[in-house]
N, C-alpha and C positions, 0 to 999 in steps of 0.2 A: 706075609707081601699081602695073602687074602683077606689077611684083620686090614690092615692098613688101609684095602681097597672100599673094601665095607665100611670101613667111617669114613672114607671119601665120598663114599654112594650117599651113601645116610647125611651128610653136610649138603650134599649139592644138593640132594629133593629133601632137605628143609630148606633152604635159601627157595625155591623153588616154589613149594607150599607157600609159606611165607608170601612171595613177590604175589602168589595169584590171590589170596585172600588179600591182600592191601586191591589190586585191581581192582576184585568183586566189592570193596567196601567203598571205592570212589567212584567204580562203575555208578552202583548204589545212590549215592549221594546229587543231589539235585538238586542245578547251579539257578534258581529264579531270576532273575534280570528284573528293574523294575526302577523308572524313571523319571524324577520330578523334578519342578519347574522353578528354576534358581532358589531351593531349598537353604543353598549353602551357608546361610549362615545360624541356617538348625542344625547345623551337621552331629554336634554332640548327640541332640534330642533323638534325629532321627539312627543315629549308630546303636543306643543305647539300644533303641527297640526291636535293630537287628538280631542285638547279641543275644536279647532276653528271646526273643523269636528261635535263633539257632539253638540256645540250648534244650528248648521243649522242641525243638524236631531237629535232632541232631541230622538226620537224611537230607536235611536242607540247608544250602548256602545262599543267599542275599545278595545279588549285586548291586550296589547302588551308583544309577549316577544321574549327577544332577546336570540338565542342560538346561545353558541359559533361555530365556524367557520368548527372545527374539529369533530365538533356530526351534524355536520348542515346533512348529507345527510345520513349520519344512521337515525337520529329520523326522517327524512321526510319519508324514504324509509317505516320505521313501521306505523306511523302515515296515511299514504295513505291509506292505508290499513286497518284500521277502519273505523267504522262505525261514527267515528267522530272526521276527521281530523279538522287540521287549515280551516280557511276560504281562506285564502291568506298567501302565505308564500315565502320567499326570496330567490333567488338559481342562479345557476349560469346556462348558456343555455346550457350545455353538460349533467348534470342531467337533468336538464327538460327534453331535447329530450328522456332521457332515462324515463320518468317517462311516458310519452306522448309515446313510443314504447310500453309501460307495458298499457296501456288504461288508465289512472287513472289521468288525467288532463279533465279538462273542457275546449273546445274550445273558442276560443276568437273571438270576431264579430271584424272585420278589421274595421268596421266603426267605431267604439269606441275607437279607434285608429287611429283615422288621422290627430292627432294634432305630431304626432310622427316621428321621421328621416326618411322615407322610406324605405333606403337600411338598416337599422337596422331591421326594423320589417320584409324585408325581410328575414334578413340573423336568427330568430329568428322560421322561417316556421319551420315544420317539416311535410313530404310528403304535401306539397302545404299549410297546415292547422296550424293556429296559434294557441300558447298553453299557450301564459307569453306574458307580458306586461314588454318592460323596465323602468330601473329606472337608472341609471347612465352609462357611459361607461368609458374606457380610451384609447389612441391609443399612443402606444412610436414616441417617436423623436430620432432623431438622436441627440446623447450629444456627442459634439466634445472639444479637446484642442487646442485653440488655437494657443498658440505660438507652438506646435509642429508642428502643418498642415504649416505654415510659412517657419518652418524649413527644411518641407519636398519636395519643391521644388515642388509641385502641385501646378498649377494655380486655378484649380477649382474643387469645394468637391464634392466629387463620389456621384451618385447620386444610383447607380442599384449595385446589388452584383456584375457585372460582372466586371463595374466599379472598385470597390472597390476592385477587385482582382487583374484587374489590374496595380495598384499602389500599392500594399501593400509591392513590391520589394521596389523600391523607396523608398517608406515611411520609412523602414527598415533600408535601409543604410545610411540615410540622416540624422537621429533620431536616432536609437537606439530601439526603441519603435515599436512594433507590429503594423500593423492597428488596429485588431478588433481583439476580442477576442471572434467566434462566437459560444454559450454554444447549440451546435447543437446534443447534445443527453438527453437534458433537457424536459422532456416532447412532450411540441407536435411542441417544437422550430422548429425542419427539416419538419414536414409535413407542416406548413404554409408557410416554405422557396420551397417546390414544388410547392403549392397552388399557390406561387406570377408567376412559372413558369406555370401555366395552366397545373400541370401533379398534377390529384386526382385520378385516379385509376389504369391506365397500367402504373405499377411501371418501368417498362423495360422503359420507354420514359425518366427515370431521370439518366441516366447516364452520360449527359455533366455535371449536376452539382455533382455527385459525383465525377466526374474525376477533376472538377475543384476545388475542397475543399480537395480533396486529392493529389493533385498537392503544391497545397500551406500547406500543413500539411507537407508533406516531402520534402519540400526544407524549412522546420523551420521558413513561410510567415506569420502561424497564430500557436499560444501556443500549444505545445503539452495538456495541461490541456483545452484545445475546447470542448475537447472528455469527460469531468471530471466535468469541473465544471459549479455551479450554476449562474444565473445571477447577485446574492449577489456575489458572489466572484469575476463575472467580472467584475464591479463595484469597487472593492477593487482595484484590476488592474488598473484600470482609474485612481482612486485617487492618486496610487502613479507613475503615469506618466508613464507607462509601456504598456498601449494602447492608440492610440487618438480616436478612434471613439466608443461610445458607446450605445445602443439602450436601452432604455427603458423612463417607463414616467415620468412624469413631477414631480414627488412625490421625482424622486432620486436628484434632483437637492439642497432639503434641506438638505437629505441625505449628499449631498457632501460639500456643504457651510457648516454645521457642523463639518464633520469627515476633513476634508481639503482645509481648504480658500481660500489657496494660490493657488489650482486646479482650485477654483470654479472664483477665477480673473480671473483665464485664460479660463475662458468655453463659449463656446456659443453654440446655438441650433438650426438645420436644421430641413429638413422633414425626415421622416423612410427611410431607406434604402428600394425600392423594384425591383422587378421583370421586366419581359419583359414585365407581364400582366399590369401592371401601378397601381395596387388596392394597400392600404395600410391594415397592419394588425390590427386588435382593441379587447377589451373585453368589455361585456357589463354583467353585474347584472340586474335581471329581478324577477318579480314576476308571480306566478303560483296561480291556485284555482284547487284545487283538486276535479274533479269527486263527491266525496262522501261529499263536502261538504255541510253544513246547508242553510250557507246563502250568497250563488255563486252571486244573483243580489249584493248585499249590497257590499260583496268584490271587489267585481270589480269598484262602484262607488268609493268605499273611497279607493282603489287604484290609479282612475283615476285622485282623487284630490291630491292624495299624491304626486302624479307626475305630474303635472301640474307645466308649465310654472315658476310661480314664487316660486313654491316648490322648484324646481328643478333647479331654478338658486340660492335660496338660500344655497344649499346644496353643490353647484360647489363651492360659496366664501366663504365657509367655509372649505372646501378639494380640491386635486386635478384632482377630475372628471369629468368629460365631460358629458352635459345636454344632454338627448336625446331627447328632446319636441326642433319642427322644432322653438318657438316663440322665447324660452331660447336661441337656440344655437344663434338667429340671433340679441341677446343684445349684446352693444357694449361691455360687458364685456369679449367678445371673441373678440374680434378685437384690444387686447392694447397689443402692443410692446414695453413697458416703459420699463419692467423690463426681467429680465432673464427670469422667471418664467412664468410670463404672456405672453413674447413670445411664449415661448414651449406650454401652455394653451392654445393659439389662434392659433398656426399651430395644436396643436393634433386634435383641435374642427373640423377645417375644413378639413382634414383626413375624420371625419366620412363620406363625402361629396362623399366620392368615395373608398367604400370597398366590392365594389365586382368586380371580382365572389367572394364572401365568400365561407370559407375550411365550407361546410355542415357535421357534426357529421353524424356518422357512427355506426351502430349498438354496434360493438364491439370496439370503436374508442380506449381505451387504449389500448386495444391489439394490434391493427394499430400502433398505437404511439410506443410500446415497438420495436417491430420488422421494424419499422426503423428506428431509434434511432440504433439496435445493429445490422443493414447491414450498416449505414452507419461508423458504428465504425469501422466493419472490415475490411470495402474500403480503410479510413484511413491508418488503422494498417496493409494494405497490406496481409489480411489472402488467399486471394482468387480473382480472377480477378473481376472487377465489373460488368460486362454484367454476370458472374455466380452469383454472391451476388446480384443482383439486379431479375434474371432468378427465385432463390430462393423466394425473398422476395414476388413478384409475386403470385407467387405457393403459398406459407403459407398464404398470405392475403387471395385467394380463398376459401380456408380449413377454417377459421375462419368465414369467413363469409355465409359457407352452413348453 
């Protein structure tokens, strides 16, 4: 009986020890939650990276949540205010800057991101501090109709807004098509154009730019829809052969090929139109780590793994995005001019090396964009003198900045 009891006792103790070890092992595993914005089409790619990372880090489990783009900002804002936010969140720089302003983000040590393009890192800073890690970028190129360009009688492709404006009349007279359709009241388009002229604070300095567009508009050298159309609608005008030049990402070439193959055959690409400052526009998607995240160190480590040169290059080859990692950017993939798409991609990647001075997001940037767009629309419609419109614009911006 004693022997039987002893065996039973040993059996129970073994179960308790095994259970305790299992609990301790489970407790030592850290679950890092990270959110992306509408990346479901690339789930195989992301899961492959997660499995690879977890194999190298057995004490870490990655929980991936893909958030619809339209819900990203709302869900993120609600999450970062809780005591249990995601550890890593994919956002755009504008909203990231807003969260940094609110003091809800962890500051990133710049030494941890020394493999990334320094111009992009500098662009992501808020108050000279870094709160985000870049993932991928885009930089628009100029897509143009070669046949219409040859008919225009222009010898050299325009490189600046001023040059493009100067040849707009000749283009229309010789081709019947407009030179381009600037969507100058869409989102931050006009603000970015002004930034290319070195105008960021004093809006009264924008008079020559406003006057240039006003003259083009009133002389019917840019379409009347320039103050109402979106970029997608401008693309439709290009595919219809109604404009010669269109600025957009390399991804638009696929749309042109699918929807207007005859226009695609006549299409070529060159660098984006610049202002006198000479920098290029770009867009970037980044990751942030909430200040209240539970596993901040682990989140940063996984983020740097996800965005390393190998993984960025693989993503770039599946899409039309541009890598932000220096090693990936130096790959021969970004020095290929054999096809129209690869040429656009290579031009776009090289433009990333000249994006300074960047447009710095301000506290009320969306409101500022709306004010600027309303002002340029008023100027083009000749509702008041440009001087008075810009004077009022400057006053309105100062009021919302206070």
